[in-house]
Every structure is written in structure tokens, then in C-alpha cells.
All heavy atoms as an XYZ file, in Angstrom:
927
protein
N     -21.304     19.309     80.994
C     -22.633     19.240     81.818
C     -23.699     19.066     80.846
O     -23.783     19.735     79.766
C     -22.722     20.633     82.508
C     -24.120     20.967     83.045
S     -24.289     22.591     83.680
C     -23.192     22.661     84.885
N     -24.634     18.272     81.030
C     -25.893     17.997     80.275
C     -27.065     18.621     80.857
O     -27.275     18.532     82.048
C     -25.994     16.490     80.168
C     -25.156     15.741     79.078
C     -23.994     15.100     79.589
C     -25.338     15.837     77.767
C     -23.166     14.555     78.815
C     -24.451     15.243     76.936
C     -23.356     14.597     77.456
O     -22.528     13.997     76.602
N     -27.751     19.398     80.074
C     -28.908     20.077     80.495
C     -30.163     19.592     79.698
O     -30.048     19.220     78.541
C     -28.850     21.481     80.403
C     -27.741     22.157     81.244
C     -28.315     22.929     82.280
C     -27.243     23.572     83.100
N     -27.766     24.389     84.098
N     -31.372     19.467     80.244
C     -32.497     19.067     79.544
C     -33.171     20.333     78.815
O     -33.456     21.294     79.503
C     -33.496     18.412     80.489
C     -34.782     18.017     79.816
C     -34.531     16.830     79.035
C     -35.822     16.244     78.535
N     -35.764     15.406     77.265
N     -33.254     20.330     77.490
C     -33.970     21.391     76.750
C     -35.377     20.950     76.458
O     -35.751     20.000     77.115
C     -33.146     21.634     75.496
O     -33.330     20.632     74.561
N     -35.967     21.636     75.580
C     -37.410     21.241     75.302
C     -37.616     19.868     74.666
O     -38.601     19.230     74.880
C     -38.058     22.369     74.418
O     -37.223     22.385     73.137
C     -38.169     23.645     75.070
N     -36.583     19.437     73.801
C     -36.709     18.158     73.187
C     -35.591     17.275     73.439
O     -35.863     16.000     73.672
C     -36.842     18.413     71.601
C     -38.078     19.056     71.227
C     -38.065     19.392     69.791
O     -37.171     19.160     69.019
N     -39.176     19.879     69.203
N     -34.351     17.612     73.452
C     -33.273     16.898     73.594
C     -32.436     17.274     74.750
O     -32.592     18.362     75.307
C     -32.445     16.766     72.403
C     -33.115     16.562     71.128
O     -34.277     16.795     71.047
N     -32.533     16.016     70.143
N     -31.310     16.472     75.046
C     -30.396     16.935     75.934
C     -29.229     17.695     75.131
O     -29.086     17.460     73.932
C     -29.667     15.718     76.664
C     -30.500     15.155     77.703
C     -31.378     14.109     77.559
C     -30.406     15.734     79.035
C     -32.132     13.588     78.562
C     -31.198     15.254     79.987
C     -32.031     14.216     79.726
O     -32.867     13.675     80.773
N     -28.586     18.599     75.668
C     -27.594     19.313     75.054
C     -26.430     19.526     76.036
O     -26.581     19.483     77.234
C     -28.037     20.649     74.422
C     -28.548     21.695     75.546
C     -27.590     22.588     76.015
C     -29.799     21.643     75.962
C     -28.052     23.471     76.927
C     -30.246     22.578     76.945
C     -29.284     23.498     77.360
O     -29.766     24.431     78.292
N     -25.200     19.730     75.516
C     -24.051     19.992     76.219
C     -23.877     21.439     76.410
O     -24.139     22.219     75.525
C     -22.833     19.330     75.658
C     -22.903     17.809     75.808
C     -21.585     17.229     75.265
N     -21.629     17.327     73.791
C     -20.788     16.805     72.910
N     -19.736     16.167     73.503
N     -20.855     16.871     71.687
N     -23.520     21.895     77.543
C     -23.235     23.302     77.871
C     -21.677     23.516     78.239
O     -21.264     22.902     79.166
C     -24.050     23.702     79.076
C     -24.150     25.130     79.467
C     -24.609     26.020     78.255
C     -24.893     25.314     80.643
N     -20.996     24.251     77.370
C     -19.608     24.524     77.635
C     -19.438     25.993     78.142
O     -20.249     26.879     77.739
C     -18.811     24.447     76.278
C     -18.890     23.046     75.633
C     -19.713     22.840     74.553
C     -18.003     22.024     76.136
C     -19.746     21.525     73.949
C     -18.073     20.771     75.693
C     -18.912     20.508     74.577
O     -18.928     19.237     73.910
N     -18.510     26.210     78.953
C     -18.059     27.558     79.424
C     -16.685     27.851     78.981
O     -15.782     27.002     79.185
C     -18.198     27.580     80.901
O     -19.482     28.078     81.243
N     -16.383     28.889     78.365
C     -15.033     29.436     78.102
C     -14.979     30.893     78.444
O     -15.966     31.601     78.598
C     -14.842     29.219     76.517
C     -15.035     27.825     76.152
C     -14.604     27.644     74.643
N     -13.160     27.848     74.652
C     -12.458     27.683     73.482
N     -13.032     27.272     72.489
N     -11.171     27.820     73.530
N     -13.733     31.359     78.486
C     -13.545     32.771     78.803
C     -13.814     33.523     77.524
O     -13.511     33.109     76.441
C     -12.167     33.008     79.277
O     -11.228     32.813     78.263
N     -14.152     34.799     77.641
C     -14.401     35.690     76.426
C     -13.163     35.848     75.640
O     -13.216     35.986     74.459
C     -14.900     37.063     77.024
C     -16.383     36.986     77.339
C     -16.902     38.424     77.639
C     -18.292     38.384     78.046
N     -18.841     39.685     78.440
N     -11.923     35.827     76.250
C     -10.710     36.079     75.594
C     -10.520     35.050     74.567
O     -10.018     35.208     73.439
C      -9.606     36.077     76.581
C      -9.560     37.275     77.429
C      -8.427     37.164     78.442
C      -8.450     38.372     79.451
N      -7.457     38.189     80.557
N     -10.929     33.776     74.852
C     -10.722     32.603     74.021
C     -11.638     32.630     72.828
O     -11.342     32.134     71.667
C     -10.926     31.313     74.773
C      -9.864     31.011     75.759
C     -10.138     29.824     76.605
O     -11.309     29.610     76.982
O      -9.172     28.973     76.791
N     -12.810     33.244     72.899
C     -13.847     33.269     71.915
C     -14.001     34.573     71.127
O     -14.770     34.817     70.256
C     -15.162     32.982     72.538
S     -15.394     31.347     73.150
N     -13.175     35.544     71.569
C     -13.305     36.928     70.980
C     -13.139     36.921     69.426
O     -13.914     37.681     68.792
C     -12.125     37.789     71.585
C     -12.223     39.180     71.282
C     -11.107     40.007     71.898
C     -11.290     41.500     71.647
N     -10.243     42.241     72.261
N     -12.345     36.233     68.845
C     -12.122     36.156     67.357
C     -13.019     35.202     66.671
O     -12.882     35.098     65.385
C     -10.653     36.016     67.007
C      -9.855     37.133     67.541
O     -10.285     38.293     67.641
N      -8.583     36.739     68.033
N     -13.875     34.520     67.303
C     -14.740     33.517     66.675
C     -15.806     34.156     65.801
O     -16.489     35.100     66.346
C     -15.367     32.596     67.694
S     -16.471     31.384     67.042
N     -16.145     33.671     64.620
C     -17.126     34.311     63.810
C     -18.542     34.096     64.329
O     -19.464     34.796     64.011
C     -17.061     33.747     62.436
C     -16.254     32.476     62.558
C     -15.420     32.701     63.819
N     -18.753     33.041     65.191
C     -20.053     32.686     65.743
C     -20.268     33.285     67.102
O     -21.216     32.973     67.823
C     -20.253     31.216     65.822
C     -20.294     30.597     64.383
O     -20.732     31.237     63.444
O     -19.812     29.476     64.229
N     -19.327     34.213     67.498
C     -19.407     34.725     68.854
C     -20.736     35.421     69.337
O     -21.148     35.334     70.351
C     -18.194     35.691     69.079
C     -18.172     36.396     70.392
C     -17.911     35.532     71.528
C     -18.382     37.618     70.576
C     -17.708     36.120     72.802
C     -18.410     38.185     71.923
C     -17.995     37.459     73.012
N     -21.355     36.101     68.220
C     -22.491     36.774     68.581
C     -23.739     35.875     68.836
O     -24.681     36.282     69.526
C     -22.941     37.657     67.386
O     -23.096     36.974     66.144
N     -23.656     34.597     68.377
C     -24.732     33.675     68.548
C     -24.648     32.951     70.005
O     -25.572     32.387     70.397
C     -24.716     32.633     67.524
N     -23.551     33.175     70.673
C     -23.325     32.455     71.950
C     -23.797     33.383     73.141
O     -23.890     34.624     72.928
C     -21.814     32.122     72.223
S     -21.129     31.072     71.042
N     -24.251     32.686     74.190
C     -24.686     33.416     75.370
C     -23.499     33.896     76.226
O     -22.647     33.090     76.501
C     -25.652     32.549     76.113
N     -23.493     35.135     76.628
C     -22.439     35.519     77.459
C     -22.856     35.905     78.758
O     -23.956     36.452     79.063
C     -21.735     36.866     76.725
O     -22.711     37.786     76.588
C     -21.165     36.485     75.416
N     -21.967     35.583     79.839
C     -22.285     35.969     81.208
C     -21.063     36.864     81.666
O     -20.315     37.345     80.829
C     -22.175     34.699     82.043
C     -23.656     34.129     82.030
O     -24.645     34.749     81.735
O     -23.710     32.797     82.355
N     -20.952     37.007     82.864
C     -19.861     37.702     83.464
C     -18.477     37.157     83.187
O     -17.992     36.318     83.931
C     -20.010     38.033     85.011
C     -21.370     38.632     85.399
C     -21.511     38.510     86.921
C     -21.446     40.036     84.921
N     -17.832     37.548     82.176
C     -16.577     36.991     81.863
C     -16.424     35.671     81.086
O     -15.399     35.144     80.852
N     -17.545     35.002     80.995
C     -17.534     33.693     80.377
C     -18.518     33.633     79.159
O     -19.425     34.486     79.091
C     -18.004     32.549     81.346
O     -19.273     32.750     81.852
C     -16.927     32.478     82.518
N     -18.356     32.639     78.314
C     -19.189     32.361     77.163
C     -19.774     30.971     77.292
O     -19.047     30.036     77.547
C     -18.420     32.463     75.828
C     -19.330     32.264     74.657
C     -17.864     33.910     75.704
N     -21.140     30.892     77.128
C     -21.769     29.546     77.119
C     -22.068     29.172     75.727
O     -22.643     29.822     74.907
C     -22.959     29.641     77.915
C     -22.911     29.799     79.372
C     -24.192     29.800     80.082
N     -25.088     30.505     79.322
C     -26.049     31.365     79.834
N     -26.219     31.366     81.072
N     -26.864     32.069     79.017
N     -21.554     27.947     75.354
C     -21.805     27.352     74.108
C     -22.688     26.166     74.223
O     -22.378     25.184     74.841
C     -20.451     27.001     73.472
C     -19.489     28.182     73.456
C     -20.622     26.375     72.082
C     -18.045     27.769     73.088
N     -23.853     26.224     73.476
C     -24.746     25.095     73.573
C     -24.442     24.134     72.415
O     -24.277     24.581     71.232
C     -26.221     25.608     73.443
C     -26.642     26.435     74.488
O     -26.006     26.304     75.616
N     -27.582     27.229     74.392
N     -24.354     22.889     72.616
C     -24.034     21.854     71.563
C     -24.927     20.695     71.765
O     -25.182     20.211     72.937
C     -22.640     21.526     71.567
N     -25.442     20.118     70.644
C     -26.276     18.949     70.755
C     -25.472     17.709     71.212
O     -24.392     17.622     70.953
C     -26.858     18.665     69.345
O     -27.498     17.337     69.311
N     -26.076     16.927     72.121
C     -25.524     15.673     72.602
C     -25.293     14.723     71.497
O     -24.481     13.817     71.623
C     -26.268     15.107     73.739
N     -25.969     14.907     70.415
C     -25.916     13.888     69.273
C     -24.948     14.314     68.183
O     -24.665     13.515     67.238
C     -27.263     13.695     68.668
C     -28.313     13.258     69.649
C     -29.336     14.158     69.995
C     -28.282     12.050     70.174
C     -30.301     13.695     70.848
C     -29.140     11.661     71.159
C     -30.199     12.427     71.505
O     -31.229     12.157     72.366
N     -24.151     15.408     68.451
C     -23.337     15.900     67.436
C     -22.147     15.014     67.073
O     -21.829     14.811     65.925
C     -22.833     17.367     67.678
C     -21.912     17.879     66.634
C     -22.539     18.381     65.521
C     -20.520     17.864     66.763
C     -21.726     18.887     64.419
C     -19.690     18.319     65.743
C     -20.346     18.932     64.598
O     -19.579     19.288     63.574
N     -21.569     14.319     68.010
C     -20.437     13.420     67.647
C     -20.849     12.261     66.754
O     -20.168     11.942     65.729
C     -19.924     12.873     69.030
C     -20.427     13.951     70.074
C     -21.622     14.516     69.533
N     -22.039     11.685     66.982
C     -22.546     10.624     66.091
C     -22.877     11.262     64.708
O     -22.590     10.675     63.662
C     -23.821      9.971     66.673
O     -23.489      9.416     67.907
N     -23.421     12.407     64.726
C     -23.884     13.097     63.534
C     -22.620     13.350     62.653
O     -22.598     13.154     61.470
C     -24.521     14.420     63.669
C     -24.951     15.204     62.524
C     -26.022     14.818     61.819
C     -24.243     16.303     62.275
C     -26.312     15.505     60.667
C     -24.565     17.063     61.117
C     -25.520     16.627     60.362
N     -21.517     13.833     63.285
C     -20.282     14.147     62.522
C     -19.690     12.830     62.044
O     -19.175     12.872     60.878
C     -19.343     14.957     63.595
C     -18.006     15.244     62.880
C     -17.994     16.310     62.007
C     -16.812     14.576     63.254
C     -16.827     16.561     61.448
C     -15.747     14.843     62.530
C     -15.607     15.932     61.632
O     -14.473     16.156     61.081
N     -19.694     11.771     62.816
C     -18.960     10.499     62.405
C     -19.754      9.906     61.126
O     -19.115      9.526     60.232
C     -18.991      9.441     63.523
C     -17.854      9.539     64.394
C     -17.819      8.258     65.275
N     -19.104      7.871     65.881
C     -19.559      8.251     67.101
N     -18.871      9.077     67.793
N     -20.723      7.814     67.492
N     -21.114     10.007     61.225
C     -21.946      9.507     60.112
C     -21.752     10.340     58.799
O     -21.702      9.796     57.729
C     -23.320      9.393     60.565
C     -23.618      8.248     61.482
O     -22.836      7.344     61.444
N     -24.679      8.377     62.231
N     -21.537     11.604     59.039
C     -21.373     12.526     57.859
C     -20.031     12.191     57.166
O     -19.979     12.362     55.943
N     -19.045     11.808     57.861
C     -17.852     11.477     57.193
C     -17.987     10.152     56.378
O     -17.099      9.948     55.502
C     -16.709     11.270     58.247
C     -16.237     12.554     58.907
C     -15.284     12.518     59.933
C     -14.221     11.418     59.903
N     -13.279     11.505     61.025
N     -18.988      9.328     56.631
C     -19.096      8.041     55.887
C     -19.834      8.317     54.534
O     -19.777      7.387     53.732
C     -19.881      7.069     56.742
C     -19.246      6.566     57.948
C     -20.073      5.732     58.764
C     -19.434      5.362     60.065
N     -20.372      4.520     60.957
N     -20.437      9.418     54.377
C     -21.154      9.603     53.062
C     -20.204      9.500     51.876
O     -19.139     10.111     51.820
C     -21.863     11.080     53.130
C     -22.494     11.364     51.794
C     -22.898     11.048     54.211
N     -20.661      8.728     50.901
C     -19.893      8.588     49.675
C     -18.980      7.396     49.736
O     -18.441      6.984     48.642
N     -18.776      6.730     50.847
C     -17.922      5.569     50.934
C     -18.712      4.348     50.341
O     -19.912      4.336     50.129
C     -17.545      5.230     52.382
O     -18.672      4.924     53.097
C     -16.693      6.381     52.905
N     -17.974      3.245     50.032
C     -18.630      2.148     49.446
C     -19.554      1.453     50.405
O     -20.627      0.972     50.010
C     -17.558      1.072     48.987
O     -16.843      0.685     50.010
N     -19.197      1.415     51.610
C     -20.214      0.834     52.682
C     -21.496      1.663     52.877
O     -22.527      1.070     52.870
C     -19.486      0.802     54.048
C     -18.458     -0.232     54.145
O     -18.488     -1.261     53.373
O     -17.552     -0.125     55.058
N     -21.307      3.043     52.783
C     -22.492      3.834     52.858
C     -23.374      3.722     51.700
O     -24.624      3.514     51.730
C     -22.096      5.358     52.841
C     -23.182      6.229     52.791
C     -23.894      6.577     53.949
C     -23.538      6.876     51.612
C     -24.877      7.520     53.908
C     -24.529      7.858     51.595
C     -25.288      8.218     52.765
O     -26.253      9.060     52.792
N     -22.828      3.508     50.400
C     -23.666      3.326     49.206
C     -24.346      1.995     49.272
O     -25.467      1.880     48.873
C     -22.777      3.428     47.989
C     -22.164      4.877     47.901
C     -21.224      4.905     46.601
C     -23.326      5.932     47.608
N     -23.596      1.011     49.739
C     -24.241     -0.357     49.907
C     -25.430     -0.390     50.831
O     -26.498     -0.888     50.553
C     -23.264     -1.445     50.353
C     -23.698     -2.905     50.456
C     -22.655     -3.766     50.876
N     -22.041     -3.375     52.153
C     -22.647     -3.522     53.378
N     -23.775     -4.246     53.482
N     -22.107     -3.224     54.500
N     -25.267      0.249     52.007
C     -26.312      0.366     53.015
C     -27.561      1.113     52.431
O     -28.645      0.702     52.640
C     -25.850      0.878     54.263
C     -26.944      1.228     55.294
C     -24.813     -0.096     54.897
N     -27.268      2.220     51.689
C     -28.293      3.053     51.172
C     -29.091      2.209     50.144
O     -30.347      2.341     49.982
C     -27.746      4.328     50.692
C     -27.240      5.294     51.785
S     -28.495      5.622     52.988
C     -29.795      6.512     52.176
N     -28.403      1.365     49.314
C     -29.053      0.651     48.272
C     -29.979     -0.368     48.930
O     -31.198     -0.595     48.528
C     -27.984      0.007     47.429
C     -28.651     -0.802     46.203
C     -27.614     -1.351     45.236
N     -26.764     -2.309     45.815
C     -25.466     -2.180     46.115
N     -24.788     -1.120     45.600
N     -24.808     -3.049     46.622
N     -29.537     -1.055     50.024
C     -30.387     -1.955     50.642
C     -31.552     -1.257     51.302
O     -32.590     -1.749     51.468
C     -29.455     -2.679     51.845
C     -28.537     -3.671     51.279
C     -27.615     -4.292     52.465
C     -29.223     -4.817     50.514
N     -31.342     -0.072     51.957
C     -32.425      0.692     52.380
C     -33.531      1.005     51.446
O     -34.689      0.868     51.675
C     -31.984      2.039     53.099
C     -32.966      2.844     53.683
C     -32.507      4.112     54.177
N     -33.636      5.043     54.410
C     -33.619      6.226     54.883
N     -32.406      6.692     55.096
N     -34.660      6.875     55.129
N     -33.152      1.382     50.204
C     -34.061      1.568     49.220
C     -34.884      0.326     48.882
O     -36.137      0.420     48.724
C     -33.404      2.045     47.872
C     -32.846      3.376     47.875
C     -32.194      3.753     46.503
C     -31.413      4.993     46.632
N     -30.676      5.355     45.382
N     -34.276     -0.860     48.897
C     -34.930     -1.965     48.632
C     -35.964     -2.372     49.807
O     -37.116     -2.677     49.462
C     -33.962     -3.159     48.426
C     -33.087     -2.929     47.121
C     -34.685     -4.472     48.308
C     -31.996     -3.777     47.000
N     -35.480     -2.298     50.990
C     -36.364     -2.875     52.105
C     -37.200     -1.711     52.749
O     -38.392     -1.974     52.804
C     -35.436     -3.447     53.160
C     -34.785     -4.748     52.660
C     -33.425     -4.913     52.204
C     -35.366     -6.045     52.506
N     -33.269     -6.238     51.827
C     -34.376     -6.852     51.963
C     -36.626     -6.477     52.820
C     -34.692     -8.192     51.643
C     -36.943     -7.843     52.606
C     -35.961     -8.716     52.076
N     -36.630     -0.702     53.224
C     -37.291      0.226     54.037
C     -38.377      1.133     53.122
O     -39.497      1.257     53.445
C     -36.397      1.154     54.717
N     -37.779      1.690     52.046
C     -38.645      2.561     51.272
C     -39.805      1.749     50.580
O     -40.956      2.337     50.472
C     -37.860      3.220     50.179
C     -36.626      4.090     50.777
C     -37.079      5.244     51.748
O     -38.164      5.675     51.617
O     -36.305      5.573     52.597
N     -39.514      0.554     50.125
C     -40.737     -0.198     49.649
C     -41.746     -0.624     50.568
O     -42.905     -0.548     50.295
N     -41.252     -0.839     51.780
C     -42.189     -1.225     52.847
C     -43.035      0.063     53.182
O     -44.203     -0.151     53.414
C     -41.439     -1.637     54.079
O     -40.740     -2.906     53.680
C     -42.363     -2.029     55.262
N     -42.391      1.165     53.248
C     -43.168      2.402     53.630
C     -44.235      2.702     52.506
O     -45.320      3.093     52.725
C     -42.220      3.589     53.844
C     -41.482      3.530     55.119
C     -40.181      3.830     55.141
C     -42.100      3.186     56.370
C     -39.386      3.724     56.366
C     -41.459      3.183     57.535
C     -40.074      3.439     57.493
N     -43.808      2.446     51.266
C     -44.769      2.708     50.134
C     -45.950      1.831     50.317
O     -47.115      2.272     50.077
C     -43.948      2.494     48.784
N     -45.722      0.607     50.575
C     -46.828     -0.386     50.689
C     -47.751      0.031     51.849
O     -48.968     -0.047     51.744
C     -46.263     -1.899     50.923
C     -47.329     -2.779     51.184
C     -45.624     -2.269     49.640
N     -47.187      0.361     53.050
C     -47.897      0.768     54.176
C     -48.765      2.005     53.871
O     -49.923      2.057     54.228
C     -46.995      0.961     55.423
C     -46.407     -0.225     56.045
C     -45.415      0.130     57.032
C     -47.508     -1.166     56.634
N     -48.224      2.915     53.204
C     -48.971      4.158     52.822
C     -50.043      3.860     51.772
O     -51.169      4.333     51.917
C     -47.983      5.177     52.292
C     -47.162      5.840     53.349
C     -45.974      6.665     52.738
C     -46.503      7.941     52.217
N     -45.269      8.712     51.730
N     -49.756      2.899     50.862
C     -50.743      2.681     49.798
C     -51.828      1.832     50.278
O     -53.113      2.045     49.981
C     -50.022      2.139     48.543
C     -50.848      1.931     47.325
C     -50.101      1.319     46.148
N     -49.558      0.075     46.564
C     -48.230     -0.209     46.589
N     -47.367      0.647     46.170
N     -47.790     -1.372     46.768
N     -51.550      0.636     50.874
C     -52.510     -0.444     51.192
C     -53.018     -0.225     52.637
O     -54.038     -0.957     52.967
C     -51.769     -1.754     50.953
C     -51.493     -1.919     49.494
C     -50.788     -3.219     49.278
O     -50.699     -4.121     50.167
O     -50.194     -3.402     48.161
N     -52.352      0.345     53.548
C     -52.863      0.345     54.924
C     -53.196      1.769     55.382
O     -53.217      2.077     56.587
C     -51.726     -0.200     55.856
C     -51.489     -1.683     55.608
N     -52.089     -2.638     56.317
C     -50.697     -2.248     54.714
C     -51.676     -3.780     55.849
N     -50.837     -3.563     54.817
N     -53.351      2.746     54.486
C     -53.760      4.095     54.815
C     -52.882      4.801     55.787
O     -53.392      5.439     56.654
C     -55.232      4.076     55.317
C     -56.196      3.626     54.252
C     -57.623      3.750     54.770
C     -58.671      3.207     53.847
N     -59.894      3.230     54.451
N     -51.546      4.597     55.702
C     -50.654      5.292     56.547
C     -50.121      6.648     56.099
O     -49.207      7.185     56.665
C     -49.448      4.390     57.043
C     -49.738      3.400     58.160
C     -48.413      2.703     58.538
C     -50.284      4.126     59.345
N     -50.684      7.068     55.003
C     -50.323      8.436     54.436
C     -50.946      9.475     55.391
O     -50.451     10.585     55.405
C     -50.728      8.548     53.077
C     -52.217      8.348     52.811
O     -52.915      7.809     53.672
N     -52.686      8.636     51.629
N     -51.937      9.115     56.184
C     -52.477     10.043     57.186
C     -52.873      9.163     58.336
O     -53.624      8.232     58.304
C     -53.727     10.809     56.667
C     -54.321     11.716     57.535
C     -55.498     12.458     56.898
C     -56.094     13.434     57.946
N     -57.287     14.110     57.386
N     -52.198      9.522     59.483
C     -52.508      8.838     60.662
C     -54.010      9.138     61.197
O     -54.352     10.312     61.264
C     -51.511      9.209     61.868
C     -50.137      8.899     61.332
C     -51.791      8.532     63.169
C     -49.828      7.468     61.255
N     -54.707      8.117     61.575
C     -56.076      8.275     61.902
C     -56.322      8.627     63.477
O     -57.248      9.145     63.837
C     -56.894      6.923     61.607
C     -56.835      6.650     60.185
C     -57.317      7.552     59.259
O     -58.419      8.189     59.482
N     -56.650      7.866     58.152
N     -55.288      8.146     64.328
C     -55.445      8.288     65.730
C     -54.671      9.512     66.159
O     -53.826      9.926     65.505
C     -54.854      7.080     66.423
C     -55.628      5.798     66.094
C     -55.084      4.614     66.819
C     -55.915      3.385     66.512
N     -55.438      2.293     67.390
N     -55.115     10.010     67.465
C     -54.427     11.219     67.913
C     -53.556     10.730     69.052
O     -53.762      9.823     69.761
C     -55.460     12.154     68.566
C     -56.247     12.911     67.491
C     -57.148     13.905     68.174
N     -57.582     14.829     67.143
C     -58.235     15.885     67.343
N     -58.611     16.183     68.623
N     -58.641     16.771     66.389
N     -52.456     11.499     69.125
C     -51.450     11.192     70.230
C     -50.395     10.339     69.785
O     -50.483      9.519     68.940
N     -49.172     10.554     70.365
C     -47.977      9.971     69.958
C     -48.037      8.479     70.203
O     -47.737      7.625     69.346
C     -46.743     10.478     70.646
C     -45.383      9.985     70.110
C     -45.154     10.236     68.679
C     -44.295     10.734     70.926
N     -48.525      8.114     71.324
C     -48.594      6.539     71.687
C     -49.603      5.785     70.821
O     -49.355      4.794     70.337
C     -49.017      6.443     73.147
C     -49.034      4.995     73.602
C     -49.230      4.971     75.064
O     -49.511      5.875     75.797
N     -49.266      3.678     75.610
N     -50.737      6.418     70.530
C     -51.802      5.886     69.578
C     -51.372      5.755     68.156
O     -51.589      4.884     67.528
C     -53.123      6.547     69.722
C     -53.764      6.272     71.130
C     -55.030      6.984     71.172
C     -55.732      6.771     72.569
N     -56.995      7.462     72.624
N     -50.556      6.840     67.720
C     -49.985      6.836     66.343
C     -49.007      5.737     66.221
O     -48.986      5.032     65.251
C     -49.482      8.170     65.955
N     -48.183      5.588     67.121
C     -47.163      4.558     67.251
C     -47.822      3.317     67.195
O     -47.408      2.317     66.443
C     -46.234      4.636     68.421
O     -45.641      5.927     68.506
C     -45.154      3.585     68.430
N     -48.806      2.962     67.917
C     -49.613      1.740     67.967
C     -50.271      1.482     66.578
O     -50.128      0.339     66.066
C     -50.769      1.925     69.021
C     -51.631      0.727     69.052
C     -52.764      0.940     69.945
O     -52.444      1.172     71.259
O     -53.836      1.018     69.587
N     -50.755      2.485     65.910
C     -51.327      2.238     64.594
C     -50.247      1.891     63.571
O     -50.472      1.005     62.824
C     -51.934      3.692     64.074
C     -52.633      3.460     62.752
C     -53.313      4.754     62.373
O     -53.388      5.683     63.072
O     -53.935      4.767     61.195
N     -49.080      2.458     63.636
C     -47.938      2.104     62.660
C     -47.492      0.750     63.037
O     -47.199     -0.074     61.963
C     -46.810      3.111     62.905
S     -47.126      4.763     62.252
N     -47.352      0.330     64.282
C     -46.920     -1.033     64.632
C     -47.932     -2.098     64.177
O     -47.558     -3.116     63.678
C     -46.598     -1.097     66.106
C     -45.399     -0.405     66.585
C     -45.307     -0.424     68.113
C     -44.115     -0.977     65.922
N     -49.270     -1.773     64.386
C     -50.223     -2.726     63.914
C     -50.203     -2.856     62.387
O     -50.357     -3.991     61.862
C     -51.614     -2.235     64.392
C     -51.896     -2.474     65.869
C     -53.210     -1.855     66.289
C     -51.918     -3.903     66.177
N     -50.072     -1.786     61.689
C     -49.947     -1.877     60.160
C     -48.824     -2.670     59.737
O     -48.842     -3.449     58.831
C     -49.964     -0.473     59.574
O     -51.061      0.240     59.766
N     -47.621     -2.491     60.475
C     -46.361     -3.135     60.120
C     -46.574     -4.769     60.370
O     -46.106     -5.524     59.610
C     -45.189     -2.618     60.837
N     -47.177     -4.917     61.479
C     -47.527     -6.390     61.896
C     -48.400     -7.005     60.873
O     -48.142     -8.124     60.422
C     -48.163     -6.440     63.271
O     -47.317     -5.786     64.210
C     -48.369     -7.895     63.652
N     -49.431     -6.305     60.362
C     -50.302     -6.891     59.362
C     -49.571     -7.134     58.100
O     -49.767     -8.114     57.384
C     -51.443     -5.887     59.095
N     -48.620     -6.136     57.694
C     -47.895     -6.394     56.453
C     -47.005     -7.604     56.549
O     -46.882     -8.416     55.689
C     -47.118     -5.143     56.200
C     -46.134     -5.176     54.941
C     -47.082     -5.333     53.659
C     -45.366     -4.040     54.812
N     -46.344     -7.806     57.686
C     -45.471     -8.797     57.959
C     -46.208    -10.225     57.975
O     -45.769    -11.200     57.473
C     -44.707     -8.773     59.300
C     -43.643     -7.644     59.120
O     -43.106     -7.402     58.154
N     -43.220     -7.057     60.245
N     -47.404    -10.252     58.501
C     -48.206    -11.425     58.544
C     -48.638    -11.771     56.991
O     -48.668    -12.955     56.756
C     -49.402    -11.212     59.459
C     -49.166    -11.356     60.886
C     -50.491    -10.963     61.715
C     -48.679    -12.699     61.261
N     -49.005    -10.823     56.344
C     -49.409    -11.032     54.839
C     -48.147    -11.613     54.142
O     -48.362    -12.558     53.356
C     -49.696     -9.740     54.216
C     -51.101     -9.278     54.424
C     -51.376     -8.176     53.414
C     -52.136     -6.974     53.864
N     -52.403     -5.997     52.877
N     -46.976    -11.012     54.458
C     -45.824    -11.660     53.718
C     -45.504    -13.094     54.278
O     -45.006    -13.889     53.482
C     -44.598    -10.758     53.953
C     -44.693     -9.415     53.241
C     -43.502     -8.561     53.591
N     -43.517     -7.348     52.753
C     -42.724     -6.241     52.967
N     -41.830     -6.302     53.928
N     -42.895     -5.153     52.232
N     -45.699    -13.315     55.416
C     -45.521    -14.649     56.034
C     -46.431    -15.645     55.340
O     -46.051    -16.784     54.973
C     -45.621    -14.724     57.692
C     -45.567    -15.998     58.276
C     -44.097    -16.495     58.192
C     -45.929    -15.907     59.664
N     -47.744    -15.270     55.298
C     -48.678    -16.252     54.629
C     -48.347    -16.441     53.207
O     -48.538    -17.543     52.713
C     -50.150    -15.663     54.835
C     -51.133    -16.289     54.028
C     -50.574    -15.576     56.236
N     -47.937    -15.385     52.549
C     -47.575    -15.525     51.161
C     -46.330    -16.589     50.939
O     -46.372    -17.235     49.898
C     -47.212    -14.235     50.564
C     -47.192    -14.161     48.997
C     -46.766    -12.839     48.493
C     -47.841    -11.810     48.635
N     -47.614    -10.603     48.011
N     -45.470    -16.512     51.763
C     -44.287    -17.455     51.674
C     -44.600    -18.918     52.052
O     -43.858    -19.781     51.630
C     -43.030    -16.883     52.414
O     -43.388    -16.839     53.869
C     -42.591    -15.552     51.968
N     -45.490    -19.012     53.031
C     -45.880    -20.342     53.473
C     -46.887    -20.964     52.543
O     -47.001    -21.380     51.603
C     -46.392    -20.345     54.864
C     -46.888    -21.756     55.326
C     -45.389    -19.803     55.877
């Protein structure tokens, strides 16, 4: 069963107290009449799968490419487009400011190559 929390969706499991009695995390779970509710993030399966990839050759290759492309771009945006501090208020306007800065950077790169 998926429930809406303050930020994300989470999964809600129900088990009997007998099954959870010896669990070390039992005190952190919510208990009702004879059942235990366990809250789990809906993103945990993806998080777990990605965690298993850490240290593999594919992971290291992707991280090296990320350093080259993404981190360099963020550094340029922060240095030359004043994105170290967002000037606008609100999530939508801040997103707009970031997209406009990224568009400006891409246009500069396009002009430079042509």
C-alpha cells in the first residue's frame, strides 16, 4: 500500500508482532493492536540496486564522465552565471533561472564551435 507523506510516497507494511519480536529495529516501528507497521521508501529498491554497482568498472567509467561533463558545467554556471546563489524566489522561478543559465551556456558553446 502506498501512502503520501510530506515529500515522497512510502510503502506501508503490516506484520504480526510475533514475526517482529526479535528484530533489533522493533522499537522504531509503529505498533497497533497485534500488528506492526513498517514504513519504507518507495525508492529503496532503486537505491539498493545502485548501491551494489559502486566500485564496478561501469560505475567508475560513468563517474569519470560525470566529472568531465556535469561537474565542469556546474562550475562554469556558478562562476560565470552567478548560480552560486539563486536570485529568484520560489521553486518554479529558481528552476527557470537555472534553465535559462544552462541555455545561455549551451548557446555560448554552440557559437564557439560554429
